[in-house]
C-alpha positions as semicolon CSV with decimal commas, in nm:
position;residue;x (nm);y (nm);z (nm)
1;M;0,000;0,000;0,000
2;S;0,306;0,227;-0,001
3;G;0,213;0,372;-0,343
4;G;-0,127;0,499;-0,226
5;P;-0,224;0,801;-0,019
6;R;-0,044;0,857;0,312
7;H;-0,238;0,895;0,635
8;R;-0,099;1,139;0,894
9;V;-0,151;1,013;1,249
10;M;-0,070;1,159;1,590
11;V;-0,031;0,921;1,886
12;V;-0,124;1,052;2,231
13;D;-0,057;0,836;2,538
14;D;0,125;0,906;2,864
15;N;0,298;0,567;2,848
16;P;0,611;0,598;2,628
17;V;0,618;0,222;2,571
18;V;0,263;0,230;2,432
19;R;0,347;0,530;2,214
20;S;0,658;0,360;2,082
21;G;0,469;0,038;2,007
22;L;0,186;0,217;1,827
23;T;0,428;0,429;1,629
24;A;0,623;0,123;1,512
25;L;0,302;-0,058;1,422
26;L;0,161;0,234;1,222
27;E;0,488;0,313;1,045
28;A;0,512;-0,052;0,938
29;S;0,167;-0,038;0,775
30;G;0,304;0,109;0,454
31;D;0,056;0,396;0,425
32;M;0,072;0,576;0,762
33;D;0,308;0,836;0,900
34;V;0,320;0,920;1,270
35;V;0,366;1,296;1,242
36;A;0,369;1,367;1,618
37;E;0,349;1,212;1,962
38;A;0,233;1,357;2,294
39;G;0,214;1,236;2,653
40;D;-0,069;1,455;2,780
41;G;-0,375;1,635;2,649
42;R;-0,235;1,986;2,668
43;N;0,074;1,905;2,466
44;A;-0,141;1,707;2,225
45;V;-0,349;2,012;2,135
46;E;-0,036;2,224;2,087
47;R;0,128;1,962;1,863
48;A;-0,191;1,899;1,665
49;W;-0,214;2,266;1,566
50;Q;0,146;2,246;1,445
51;V;0,123;1,927;1,237
52;M;-0,251;1,905;1,149
53;P;-0,284;1,524;1,150
54;D;-0,562;1,335;0,970
55;V;-0,635;1,124;1,277
56;V;-0,544;1,147;1,646
57;L;-0,524;0,827;1,853
58;L;-0,602;0,953;2,203
59;D;-0,567;0,785;2,541
60;V;-0,811;0,872;2,823
61;R;-0,616;0,891;3,150
62;M;-0,319;1,125;3,123
63;P;-0,158;1,399;3,335
64;R;-0,220;1,774;3,302
65;V;-0,518;1,742;3,065
66;D;-0,694;1,405;3,024
67;G;-0,796;1,266;2,687
68;V;-1,170;1,321;2,728
69;S;-1,114;1,690;2,800
70;A;-0,860;1,724;2,517
71;A;-1,096;1,560;2,268
72;E;-1,305;1,877;2,244
73;A;-1,016;2,091;2,119
74;L;-0,855;1,814;1,915
75;S;-1,180;1,735;1,731
76;K;-1,171;2,087;1,586
77;I;-0,833;2,006;1,430
78;S;-0,854;1,640;1,337
79;R;-1,070;1,331;1,363
80;V;-1,022;1,175;1,705
81;I;-1,031;0,805;1,789
82;M;-1,007;0,725;2,159
83;L;-0,761;0,437;2,209
84;T;-0,759;0,326;2,570
85;H;-0,800;0,054;2,830
86;V;-1,091;0,245;2,985
87;D;-1,430;0,098;2,894
88;E;-1,655;0,275;3,146
89;P;-1,983;0,382;2,976
90;A;-1,974;0,730;3,129
91;V;-1,625;0,788;2,990
92;V;-1,726;0,659;2,645
93;L;-2,023;0,895;2,633
94;S;-1,823;1,192;2,758
95;A;-1,556;1,137;2,494
96;I;-1,818;1,118;2,220
97;R;-1,994;1,429;2,347
98;N;-1,659;1,606;2,329
99;G;-1,616;1,523;1,962
100;A;-1,446;1,182;1,937
101;V;-1,564;0,996;1,627
102;G;-1,459;0,655;1,754
103;Y;-1,376;0,466;2,072
104;L;-1,151;0,158;2,069
105;V;-1,063;-0,042;2,380
106;H;-0,726;-0,219;2,393
107;D;-0,747;-0,599;2,359
108;A;-1,085;-0,566;2,182
109;F;-0,938;-0,526;1,832
110;T;-0,663;-0,672;1,616
111;V;-0,380;-0,482;1,450
112;D;-0,554;-0,512;1,114
113;E;-0,878;-0,381;1,265
114;L;-0,697;-0,078;1,407
115;L;-0,533;0,002;1,073
116;T;-0,866;-0,041;0,895
117;A;-1,035;0,184;1,150
118;I;-0,785;0,461;1,080
119;R;-0,819;0,428;0,702
120;E;-1,198;0,421;0,714
121;T;-1,204;0,720;0,946
122;V;-0,998;0,918;0,697
123;H;-1,175;0,804;0,380
124;N;-1,525;0,696;0,479
125;R;-1,587;0,911;0,787
126;A;-1,650;0,587;0,975
127;H;-1,709;0,556;1,349
128;P;-1,491;0,270;1,479
129;L;-1,636;0,140;1,805
130;S;-1,537;-0,148;2,033
131;P;-1,823;-0,359;2,174
132;A;-1,807;-0,173;2,508
133;A;-1,858;0,158;2,327
134;V;-2,149;0,023;2,124
135;S;-2,311;-0,103;2,444
136;A;-2,271;0,237;2,607
137;L;-2,440;0,409;2,312
138;I;-2,725;0,158;2,298
139;N;-2,786;0,179;2,672
140;E;-2,784;0,558;2,652
141;A;-3,043;0,545;2,376
142;K;-3,259;0,304;2,576
143;S;-3,243;0,529;2,880
144;G;-3,399;0,814;2,687
145;R;-3,110;1,054;2,755
146;A;-2,956;1,206;2,445
147;A;-2,581;1,163;2,422
148;A;-2,549;1,463;2,191
149;P;-2,818;1,613;1,970
150;P;-3,161;1,453;2,044
151;P;-3,204;1,116;1,870
152;R;-3,384;1,134;1,539
153;E;-3,741;1,048;1,634
154;T;-3,975;1,221;1,390
155;P;-4,084;1,068;1,056
156;A;-3,935;1,368;0,874
157;D;-3,597;1,314;1,035
158;R;-3,604;0,939;0,983
159;T;-3,681;0,968;0,613
160;R;-3,391;1,202;0,547
161;F;-3,173;0,891;0,515
162;G;-3,407;0,751;0,252
163;L;-3,484;0,432;0,446
164;S;-3,805;0,246;0,374
165;A;-4,049;0,178;0,657
166;R;-3,921;-0,180;0,683
167;E;-3,557;-0,069;0,683
168;A;-3,636;0,179;0,961
169;E;-3,795;-0,104;1,161
170;V;-3,482;-0,315;1,115
171;M;-3,254;-0,028;1,215
172;D;-3,455;0,049;1,527
173;L;-3,420;-0,313;1,638
174;V;-3,046;-0,305;1,563
175;T;-3,004;-0,005;1,794
176;R;-3,181;-0,196;2,069
177;G;-2,914;-0,463;2,052
178;H;-3,104;-0,734;1,865
179;T;-2,913;-0,984;1,652
180;N;-3,007;-1,058;1,291
181;R;-3,178;-1,376;1,407
182;D;-3,382;-1,187;1,667
183;I;-3,485;-0,932;1,407
184;A;-3,585;-1,204;1,161
185;V;-3,810;-1,367;1,422
186;R;-3,970;-1,040;1,534
187;L;-4,042;-0,920;1,180
188;F;-4,127;-1,264;1,033
189;L;-3,838;-1,248;0,790
190;T;-3,552;-1,479;0,699
191;E;-3,203;-1,397;0,825
192;K;-3,092;-1,354;0,463
193;T;-3,361;-1,091;0,411
194;V;-3,248;-0,908;0,726
195;K;-2,888;-0,910;0,597
196;N;-3,006;-0,771;0,263
197;H;-3,194;-0,494;0,444
198;L;-2,883;-0,412;0,647
199;N;-2,662;-0,392;0,339
200;R;-2,905;-0,142;0,184
201;I;-2,919;0,050;0,512
202;Y;-2,539;0,076;0,529
203;A;-2,533;0,210;0,172
204;K;-2,802;0,471;0,243
205;L;-2,640;0,583;0,568
206;G;-2,297;0,591;0,403
207;V;-2,139;0,367;0,667
208;P;-1,925;0,052;0,647
209;N;-2,059;-0,152;0,937
210;R;-2,316;-0,210;1,213
211;A;-2,144;0,006;1,476
212;S;-2,123;0,306;1,242
213;A;-2,486;0,256;1,142
214;I;-2,596;0,263;1,507
215;A;-2,397;0,579;1,573
216;T;-2,534;0,755;1,265
217;W;-2,895;0,646;1,321
218;L;-2,896;0,759;1,683
219;G;-2,720;1,084;1,599
220;V;-2,475;1,039;1,885
221;L;-2,150;1,076;1,691
222;P;-2,035;1,374;1,490
223;G;-2,035;1,338;1,115
């Protein structure tokens, strides 16, 4: 992939070993350049203004200014993916409210999944989410509290994606955590039909996967 476009990434983590490991991993990908590193949120914002990265990989717990607080300023400069061991729902939601477009928890993704998440974030405006982050968003939606702008509830808002009534039914069940099999049973469909509906939904929402579709449908992640 070295002949294709280069992706400029900044790595922010207070652990120098983690930073070094991520930098080596990204540089070895063939299409990514680590243009800056930082060990705290304050320095991260200063460095981001200097180098203007495409994506910032941002830890949560750091000295001086933590990652959740820094996400607000950094999201005005770059697209921010939280990359952390912290999987507490309140932290996930706070990071997203502050502008993070994705939330990945260490040990919940492979190297290839991380690289893909960065590429899709740059090119497809995707929202990479680990299972813990998806759960936090779904539970927030179930609770009736909006994580950012109010969830899209009205028919006029729903139809702006161009979904059919059946596709909207499928998507609502997806956001409630139902599997394809559950949805098929509830709507008296085959699993293959549900998958076909989902593929059309992804295309209409302009997203690559289930997690991004949930985020877009609920309106809880920035575009």
